[in-house]
C-alpha positions as CSV (number, residue, x, y, z in Angstrom):
1,M,0.0,0.0,0.0
2,K,1.2,3.5,-0.9
3,N,0.9,6.0,2.0
4,A,-2.1,8.3,1.7
5,T,-1.9,11.9,2.6
6,T,-4.0,12.8,5.7
7,G,-7.3,14.4,4.8
8,T,-7.5,13.1,1.2
9,M,-10.7,11.8,-0.5
10,I,-11.5,10.2,-3.8
11,I,-15.0,10.7,-5.1
12,I,-16.4,8.4,-7.8
13,G,-18.7,10.3,-10.2
14,A,-19.1,14.0,-11.1
15,G,-22.9,14.0,-10.8
16,I,-24.7,16.4,-8.5
17,S,-24.0,14.4,-5.3
18,G,-20.3,13.9,-6.1
19,L,-19.8,17.5,-7.0
20,A,-21.6,18.7,-3.8
21,A,-19.5,16.3,-1.7
22,G,-16.4,17.7,-3.3
23,C,-17.4,21.3,-2.7
24,Y,-18.1,20.8,1.0
25,A,-15.0,18.7,1.5
26,Q,-12.9,21.4,0.0
27,M,-14.7,24.0,2.2
28,N,-13.6,22.0,5.2
29,G,-10.0,21.6,4.4
30,Y,-9.9,18.2,2.7
31,R,-8.1,17.5,-0.6
32,T,-10.4,15.8,-3.1
33,R,-10.2,14.3,-6.6
34,I,-13.3,13.3,-8.6
35,F,-13.0,10.5,-11.2
36,E,-15.8,10.7,-13.8
37,M,-16.4,8.2,-16.6
38,H,-17.8,10.8,-19.0
39,N,-16.2,13.9,-20.5
40,Q,-18.4,16.4,-18.7
41,P,-20.0,16.8,-15.3
42,G,-23.6,16.3,-14.2
43,G,-24.3,12.6,-14.6
44,L,-28.0,12.3,-15.0
45,C,-28.4,16.0,-14.6
46,T,-27.6,16.6,-18.2
47,A,-28.7,17.9,-21.6
48,W,-27.4,17.3,-25.2
49,Q,-27.2,19.4,-28.3
50,R,-28.4,18.3,-31.7
51,Q,-28.3,20.6,-34.8
52,G,-28.9,23.8,-32.7
53,F,-31.4,22.3,-30.4
54,V,-30.8,21.5,-26.7
55,F,-32.7,18.4,-25.4
56,D,-32.9,18.5,-21.6
57,G,-32.7,15.2,-19.7
58,C,-33.3,16.0,-16.1
59,I,-34.8,19.0,-14.3
60,H,-38.5,19.7,-14.6
61,Y,-38.6,21.9,-11.5
62,L,-36.0,22.6,-8.8
63,F,-36.7,23.1,-5.2
64,G,-34.7,26.0,-3.8
65,S,-35.3,28.5,-6.6
66,G,-36.9,31.0,-4.2
67,Q,-34.7,33.3,-2.1
68,G,-34.9,32.5,1.6
69,Q,-37.0,29.4,1.0
70,P,-36.1,25.7,1.7
71,F,-33.0,24.5,-0.2
72,Y,-32.1,28.0,-1.4
73,R,-29.1,28.2,1.0
74,L,-27.8,24.9,-0.4
75,W,-27.6,26.4,-3.9
76,E,-26.0,29.5,-2.6
77,E,-23.2,27.4,-1.0
78,L,-22.8,25.5,-4.2
79,G,-22.4,28.7,-6.3
80,V,-25.6,28.4,-8.3
81,V,-27.7,31.3,-7.0
82,P,-28.3,34.2,-7.1
83,Q,-26.8,34.3,-10.6
84,Q,-29.0,31.5,-11.9
85,Q,-32.3,32.7,-13.5
86,F,-35.4,30.5,-13.2
87,V,-38.8,30.2,-14.9
88,H,-41.7,29.8,-12.5
89,H,-44.8,28.4,-14.0
90,D,-48.3,29.1,-12.8
91,E,-49.4,25.6,-13.7
92,L,-47.7,22.2,-13.4
93,L,-49.3,20.6,-16.4
94,R,-52.6,20.1,-18.2
95,V,-54.5,16.8,-18.7
96,S,-56.7,16.8,-21.8
97,E,-59.2,14.4,-23.3
98,P,-60.0,14.1,-27.0
99,H,-63.4,15.7,-26.7
100,G,-62.0,18.9,-25.2
101,K,-62.2,18.7,-21.4
102,T,-59.0,19.8,-19.8
103,L,-57.8,19.7,-16.3
104,I,-55.4,22.6,-15.6
105,V,-53.2,21.8,-12.6
106,Y,-52.8,25.4,-11.3
107,S,-50.1,25.9,-8.6
108,N,-52.3,28.5,-6.8
109,P,-54.5,26.3,-4.5
110,A,-57.4,28.8,-4.6
111,R,-57.4,28.9,-8.4
112,L,-57.1,25.1,-8.6
113,E,-59.9,24.6,-6.2
114,Q,-62.2,26.9,-8.2
115,H,-61.3,25.1,-11.4
116,L,-61.8,21.6,-10.0
117,K,-65.2,22.5,-8.6
118,E,-66.3,23.9,-12.0
119,L,-65.3,20.6,-13.6
120,S,-67.1,18.6,-10.9
121,P,-69.4,20.3,-8.4
122,V,-70.4,16.9,-7.0
123,D,-66.8,16.4,-5.7
124,R,-66.7,19.7,-3.8
125,R,-65.8,18.3,-0.4
126,L,-63.0,16.1,-1.7
127,I,-61.6,19.0,-3.7
128,S,-61.7,21.4,-0.7
129,D,-59.8,18.9,1.5
130,F,-57.2,18.4,-1.2
131,C,-56.5,22.1,-1.8
132,A,-56.5,22.7,2.0
133,G,-53.6,20.2,2.1
134,I,-51.7,22.1,-0.6
135,R,-52.1,25.3,1.5
136,A,-50.7,23.5,4.5
137,F,-47.7,22.3,2.6
138,T,-46.7,25.9,1.6
139,H,-45.4,26.2,5.1
140,F,-43.7,22.8,5.1
141,D,-39.9,22.8,5.0
142,L,-39.0,19.7,3.0
143,S,-35.3,20.3,3.7
144,L,-35.8,19.7,7.4
145,V,-35.4,15.9,7.1
146,Q,-32.3,16.3,4.8
147,Q,-30.3,19.0,6.6
148,Q,-28.3,16.7,8.8
149,P,-27.3,13.0,8.6
150,K,-29.8,11.0,10.7
151,A,-27.0,9.1,12.4
152,L,-25.6,12.3,13.8
153,L,-28.8,13.6,15.3
154,R,-28.7,13.7,19.1
155,L,-31.8,13.5,21.3
156,G,-32.2,17.3,21.4
157,D,-31.9,17.5,17.6
158,W,-34.6,14.8,17.2
159,G,-36.8,16.8,19.6
160,R,-36.4,20.0,17.6
161,L,-37.1,18.2,14.4
162,V,-40.2,16.5,15.7
163,W,-41.5,19.8,17.1
164,K,-41.1,21.5,13.7
165,M,-42.7,18.5,11.9
166,L,-45.6,18.3,14.4
167,P,-48.1,20.6,12.6
168,F,-47.7,18.5,9.4
169,V,-48.1,15.0,11.0
170,C,-51.8,14.7,10.1
171,P,-51.4,15.9,6.4
172,L,-48.3,13.6,6.0
173,L,-50.2,10.6,7.4
174,R,-53.3,11.4,5.4
175,W,-51.8,12.1,2.0
176,G,-48.5,10.2,2.2
177,N,-50.1,6.8,2.1
178,L,-52.3,7.6,-0.8
179,S,-51.2,7.3,-4.5
180,A,-52.5,9.6,-7.2
181,A,-54.3,6.6,-8.8
182,E,-56.0,5.8,-5.5
183,F,-56.9,9.4,-4.9
184,A,-58.4,9.6,-8.4
185,D,-60.7,6.7,-7.6
186,R,-62.4,8.7,-4.9
187,F,-63.8,11.2,-7.5
188,Q,-67.3,10.8,-8.9
189,D,-66.8,12.7,-12.1
190,P,-65.7,10.3,-14.9
191,F,-63.2,12.7,-16.4
192,L,-61.5,13.6,-13.1
193,R,-61.4,9.9,-12.1
194,R,-59.1,9.5,-15.1
195,A,-57.4,12.9,-15.2
196,I,-56.5,13.2,-11.5
197,S,-54.3,10.1,-11.7
198,Q,-52.1,11.9,-14.2
199,M,-52.0,15.3,-12.6
200,F,-48.5,14.7,-11.1
201,A,-47.2,12.8,-14.2
202,W,-47.2,9.3,-12.7
203,E,-50.0,7.3,-11.1
204,S,-48.0,5.8,-8.2
205,I,-46.6,9.0,-6.8
206,P,-47.8,9.7,-3.2
207,V,-50.3,12.5,-3.2
208,M,-48.3,14.3,-0.5
209,V,-45.3,14.6,-2.8
210,G,-47.5,16.1,-5.6
211,M,-49.1,18.5,-3.1
212,S,-45.7,19.6,-1.8
213,L,-44.6,20.3,-5.4
214,L,-47.7,22.5,-6.1
215,A,-47.1,24.3,-2.8
216,Y,-43.5,25.1,-3.7
217,M,-44.6,26.2,-7.2
218,H,-47.1,28.5,-5.6
219,T,-44.4,30.1,-3.3
220,K,-42.1,30.4,-6.4
221,N,-39.6,27.8,-5.0
222,A,-39.8,25.2,-7.7
223,G,-38.6,26.8,-10.9
224,F,-36.9,25.6,-14.0
225,P,-33.2,26.8,-14.4
226,L,-32.8,28.8,-17.6
227,G,-30.2,27.2,-19.8
228,G,-31.1,23.7,-18.8
229,S,-29.8,20.9,-16.6
230,L,-26.3,20.6,-18.0
231,Q,-25.5,24.3,-17.5
232,F,-26.9,24.0,-14.0
233,A,-24.5,21.1,-13.2
234,Q,-21.6,23.0,-14.8
235,K,-22.1,25.9,-12.4
236,I,-21.5,23.5,-9.4
237,A,-18.5,22.0,-11.2
238,Q,-17.0,25.5,-11.6
239,R,-17.6,26.1,-7.9
240,Y,-15.8,22.9,-7.0
241,L,-12.8,23.7,-9.2
242,A,-12.7,27.2,-7.7
243,L,-12.4,25.7,-4.3
244,G,-9.3,23.8,-5.4
245,G,-10.8,20.4,-6.3
246,E,-9.7,18.2,-9.3
247,I,-12.0,16.5,-11.8
248,H,-10.5,13.7,-13.9
249,Y,-12.8,13.1,-16.9
250,E,-12.9,10.0,-19.0
251,S,-11.5,8.1,-16.0
252,Q,-13.8,5.3,-15.1
253,V,-13.2,3.5,-11.9
254,E,-13.0,-0.3,-12.1
255,K,-12.4,-1.2,-8.5
256,V,-12.3,0.2,-5.0
257,L,-9.0,-0.9,-3.5
258,V,-9.3,-2.5,0.0
259,E,-6.7,-3.5,2.5
260,N,-7.4,-4.8,6.0
261,Q,-11.1,-4.1,5.6
262,Q,-10.4,-0.4,4.8
263,A,-10.9,1.5,1.5
264,I,-7.5,2.9,0.5
265,G,-8.2,4.1,-3.1
266,V,-9.3,3.1,-6.5
267,R,-8.1,1.4,-9.7
268,L,-9.2,2.8,-13.0
269,Y,-9.9,0.7,-16.1
270,N,-6.5,1.8,-17.5
271,N,-4.9,0.1,-14.5
272,E,-3.9,3.4,-12.8
273,K,-4.1,3.3,-9.0
274,H,-4.9,6.3,-6.9
275,W,-4.8,6.5,-3.1
276,A,-6.7,8.4,-0.5
277,D,-7.8,8.2,3.1
278,R,-11.4,7.9,2.2
279,T,-13.4,6.8,-0.9
280,I,-16.9,8.1,-1.6
281,S,-19.0,6.5,-4.3
282,A,-21.4,8.9,-5.9
283,C,-22.2,6.7,-8.8
284,D,-24.6,3.8,-9.6
285,G,-25.6,1.9,-6.5
286,H,-25.8,-1.5,-8.1
287,N,-22.3,-1.2,-9.7
288,T,-20.9,0.2,-6.5
289,L,-22.0,-2.8,-4.4
290,F,-21.5,-5.6,-6.9
291,G,-18.8,-4.3,-9.2
292,L,-16.6,-1.7,-7.5
293,L,-16.7,-3.7,-4.3
294,D,-16.6,-7.5,-3.5
295,R,-19.9,-8.9,-2.4
296,Q,-18.4,-10.0,0.9
297,Y,-18.5,-6.4,2.1
298,V,-22.2,-6.0,1.4
299,P,-24.6,-7.2,4.1
300,R,-27.5,-9.3,2.8
301,P,-30.2,-6.7,3.9
302,I,-28.5,-4.2,1.5
303,Q,-28.2,-6.8,-1.3
304,R,-31.9,-7.4,-1.1
305,Y,-32.7,-3.8,-2.1
306,Y,-31.5,-4.8,-5.5
307,D,-33.4,-8.1,-5.9
308,G,-36.2,-6.5,-8.0
309,H,-38.9,-5.9,-5.4
310,L,-38.4,-2.1,-5.3
311,P,-39.7,0.0,-8.2
312,I,-37.3,1.8,-10.5
313,H,-37.9,4.3,-13.3
314,S,-36.5,3.2,-16.7
315,Q,-37.7,5.6,-19.4
316,L,-37.9,6.2,-23.1
317,Q,-37.3,9.8,-24.1
318,V,-38.1,11.0,-27.7
319,S,-36.9,14.6,-28.3
320,L,-37.9,16.6,-31.3
321,G,-36.4,19.8,-32.8
322,V,-39.3,21.6,-34.5
323,N,-39.3,24.4,-37.1
324,R,-42.3,26.1,-35.5
325,D,-42.9,28.6,-32.8
326,L,-45.0,26.8,-30.1
327,S,-44.6,29.5,-27.4
328,S,-48.4,30.0,-27.3
329,E,-48.9,26.3,-26.4
330,P,-48.9,25.0,-22.8
331,H,-45.5,23.9,-21.5
332,W,-46.7,20.4,-20.5
333,T,-49.8,18.5,-21.6
334,T,-50.8,14.9,-20.9
335,H,-53.1,13.8,-23.7
336,L,-55.6,11.1,-22.7
337,L,-56.3,8.6,-25.6
338,N,-59.6,7.0,-26.5
339,E,-57.8,4.0,-27.9
340,P,-54.5,2.8,-26.5
341,V,-51.4,2.7,-28.7
342,V,-48.7,0.1,-28.3
343,I,-45.2,1.6,-27.8
344,A,-42.2,-0.6,-26.9
345,G,-44.5,-3.5,-26.3
346,E,-46.8,-1.7,-23.8
347,K,-50.3,-0.3,-24.2
348,R,-50.3,3.5,-23.6
349,Y,-53.5,5.2,-22.6
350,E,-52.0,8.7,-22.3
351,V,-49.0,10.6,-23.7
352,G,-47.3,13.5,-22.0
353,V,-45.7,16.2,-24.1
354,K,-43.3,18.9,-22.8
355,N,-42.9,22.1,-24.7
356,Y,-39.7,24.0,-23.8
357,C,-40.5,27.3,-25.5
358,F,-40.4,29.0,-22.1
359,D,-36.6,28.7,-22.3
360,P,-35.5,30.4,-25.6
361,S,-31.9,29.3,-25.1
362,L,-32.9,25.7,-26.0
363,A,-33.8,26.2,-29.6
364,P,-33.0,28.6,-32.5
365,L,-35.2,31.7,-32.9
366,G,-38.7,30.8,-34.1
367,K,-38.1,27.0,-33.4
368,S,-39.2,24.7,-30.6
369,V,-38.2,21.6,-28.6
370,L,-40.8,19.0,-27.8
371,I,-40.0,16.1,-25.5
372,V,-42.1,12.9,-24.8
373,V,-41.0,10.8,-21.8
374,L,-42.6,7.3,-21.2
375,T,-41.9,4.7,-18.7
376,T,-40.6,1.6,-20.4
377,N,-39.4,-1.9,-19.6
378,Y,-35.6,-2.3,-19.5
379,D,-35.7,-5.9,-20.5
380,Y,-37.6,-5.1,-23.7
381,W,-34.7,-3.0,-24.9
382,Q,-31.9,-5.1,-23.5
383,R,-33.1,-8.1,-25.4
384,I,-32.6,-6.4,-28.8
385,Y,-29.6,-4.3,-27.9
386,G,-26.6,-4.7,-30.3
387,R,-28.8,-5.9,-33.2
388,S,-30.1,-4.1,-36.2
389,I,-33.6,-4.4,-34.8
390,Y,-32.7,-2.0,-31.9
391,D,-32.1,0.9,-34.2
392,A,-35.2,0.0,-36.2
393,E,-37.3,-0.1,-33.0
394,E,-36.1,3.4,-32.0
395,I,-37.2,4.7,-35.3
396,Q,-40.5,2.8,-35.2
397,E,-41.5,4.0,-31.7
398,S,-40.6,7.6,-32.5
399,Q,-42.7,7.5,-35.6
400,I,-45.7,6.2,-33.6
401,L,-45.3,9.1,-31.3
402,I,-45.0,11.6,-34.1
403,D,-48.3,10.2,-35.6
404,L,-49.9,11.0,-32.2
405,L,-48.4,14.5,-32.1
406,E,-49.9,15.1,-35.5
407,R,-53.3,15.0,-33.8
408,F,-52.4,17.6,-31.2
409,Y,-50.3,19.8,-33.4
410,P,-51.6,19.4,-37.0
411,G,-48.9,19.5,-39.6
412,I,-46.1,19.0,-37.1
413,R,-44.6,16.1,-39.0
414,S,-43.4,18.3,-41.8
415,D,-41.9,20.8,-39.3
416,I,-39.7,18.3,-37.5
417,E,-36.0,18.9,-38.2
418,F,-34.4,16.4,-35.8
419,V,-35.5,13.3,-33.8
420,D,-33.5,12.0,-30.9
421,V,-34.4,8.8,-29.0
422,A,-32.9,7.8,-25.6
423,T,-33.8,4.3,-24.3
424,P,-32.9,2.8,-20.9
425,L,-29.8,1.4,-22.6
426,T,-28.8,5.0,-23.6
427,Y,-29.0,6.1,-19.9
428,E,-27.1,3.0,-18.8
429,R,-24.4,3.5,-21.3
430,Y,-24.0,7.2,-20.6
431,T,-24.3,7.2,-16.8
432,G,-23.7,3.6,-15.8
433,N,-27.0,3.6,-13.9
434,W,-28.5,0.2,-13.3
435,Q,-31.2,-0.7,-15.8
436,G,-31.0,2.9,-17.1
437,S,-32.9,4.2,-14.1
438,S,-33.1,8.0,-14.2
439,C,-34.0,8.5,-10.5
440,G,-32.8,5.5,-8.7
441,W,-35.7,4.0,-6.8
442,L,-39.0,5.4,-8.0
443,L,-40.8,7.5,-5.3
444,T,-44.0,5.6,-4.4
445,K,-45.9,4.7,-1.2
446,Q,-43.6,1.7,-0.9
447,T,-40.4,3.7,-1.1
448,L,-41.6,6.9,0.7
449,P,-40.6,5.6,4.2
450,L,-37.1,4.7,2.8
451,S,-36.8,8.2,1.3
452,I,-37.4,9.7,4.8
453,K,-34.8,7.6,6.6
454,G,-32.5,6.9,3.7
455,L,-30.5,3.7,3.0
456,P,-27.2,3.0,4.8
457,K,-24.3,5.2,3.6
458,T,-21.6,3.1,5.1
459,L,-20.8,-0.7,5.3
460,P,-20.1,-2.4,8.6
461,K,-17.2,-4.5,7.3
462,L,-15.5,-1.8,5.3
463,R,-14.0,1.4,6.9
464,N,-13.5,4.7,5.2
465,F,-16.0,4.0,2.4
466,Y,-19.2,5.9,1.9
467,S,-22.1,5.9,-0.6
468,I,-24.2,8.9,-1.6
469,G,-26.7,10.0,-4.2
470,Q,-30.0,8.8,-5.5
471,W,-29.5,5.1,-4.7
472,V,-29.2,5.7,-1.0
473,E,-31.8,8.5,-1.1
474,P,-34.9,6.8,-2.6
475,G,-36.8,9.1,-4.9
476,G,-33.7,11.0,-5.9
477,S,-34.3,14.6,-7.0
478,V,-31.5,17.1,-7.5
479,P,-31.7,18.9,-4.2
480,V,-31.9,15.7,-2.2
481,V,-28.8,14.2,-3.8
482,A,-26.9,17.5,-3.4
483,M,-27.9,17.4,0.3
484,S,-26.6,13.8,0.4
485,G,-23.2,15.1,-0.6
486,R,-23.3,17.8,2.0
487,N,-24.4,15.3,4.7
488,V,-21.6,12.9,4.1
489,I,-19.0,15.6,4.7
490,Q,-20.8,16.6,7.9
491,Q,-20.5,13.0,9.0
492,I,-16.8,12.9,8.1
493,C,-16.1,16.1,9.9
494,L,-17.7,14.7,13.0
495,E,-15.5,11.6,12.7
496,D,-12.4,13.8,12.5
497,K,-13.6,16.1,15.3
498,R,-13.7,19.1,12.9
499,V,-16.3,21.8,13.0
500,F,-18.3,21.5,9.7
501,R,-18.2,24.8,7.7
502,A,-20.3,25.8,4.7
503,K,-19.6,29.1,3.1
504,I,-21.2,31.2,0.4
505,P,-18.9,32.4,-2.4
């Protein structure tokens, strides 16, 4: 073993959690190096350019965009705000049926309540309760449960946390154990029974999570960063480099080096070895546990998280560069279909379309970006990968979607200048994430308790090794994984008897 310098760290992955961990480590006097498999930062927080169009692959809304509100301080420390500009929408999305009925999911709870009651007077009481819940969550600080590692909370800390959470216990219990699909079933109006399940983009999302999103949109604390996800990630990378950190791009880690049950560094695929006092994995959880490490260091309870019983989100994204100004169209619409269409082997009863005209930097003047994202089965794509049928399937599925879009935007086919298709295999190849999952474990009723307490960040049989990011923070989300990076440095500072410091540039 080569002697490591005291206070050194290696971080695997330059995604948001890895960059955040690097920033806070540098703030606290540690020397860090990040090894990243790709040639740019961000990981899943990314976007890509095609013929003048920018196709965004991550952020739909970002908690912490409002000054003085939850998570804002985090982005200050990471050098994102106040320079970053945001777009704050007055509505989350629309759900439309072919015959013309449309649910507009306003972020303003009063406006949403009025609109819902106009659509279905018979559901007045249920609607009132729902919108009252949104109002309650406008005062809920979601960052409370993320601000400090749970393992470091003392009895007094837990007491203060419980006291702050006390006013929200009833709403959390009432709405946290109810999915959007289950909530929709309580409505008497036939249209709302179908539309409500799609009002937060996926049916299995806990209603509480959707309500919190609308509440933060209402308080202007859930905006979209102008310039897109990759530029957002690059700002954090710049902050990290300014703090003295190092990023080694195109440097994929093959193995975590272990000696005497202690992580001592990493070996890259080019056989280079690098040494450090501590190693932090901020990359894919499955590869971390079963590739970078030997299985002997992974307790069976942690191995079982990856046995297939927890839901993940593998997705198909079709991005279109369009020679048409669609700025007068809604920024996000889910279209309900009378007859299902089969895409990638699955029947689809609705198709969501995102229109990025609200950010003029993503398309040339007078042109637009449209993006369709669908959940899809990883195995479906994996079976045909590497064969000519894979490319043909990408083209076929994109053409089916374009046929559908022709109904919603007549003549759009002739205006399409570029088509880009990203399957779960694309995400897996680009980021290394298991089964191409774009958010680790999907946030559902099943995973919500795990998202609150988090998964283990350390391993009992391996010292000086830590895991952070979306695979140990179920549900992911950009602020949560950034906080995961912050928290691990708090934990390390406590281990080293240092006072944790976080400063604003």
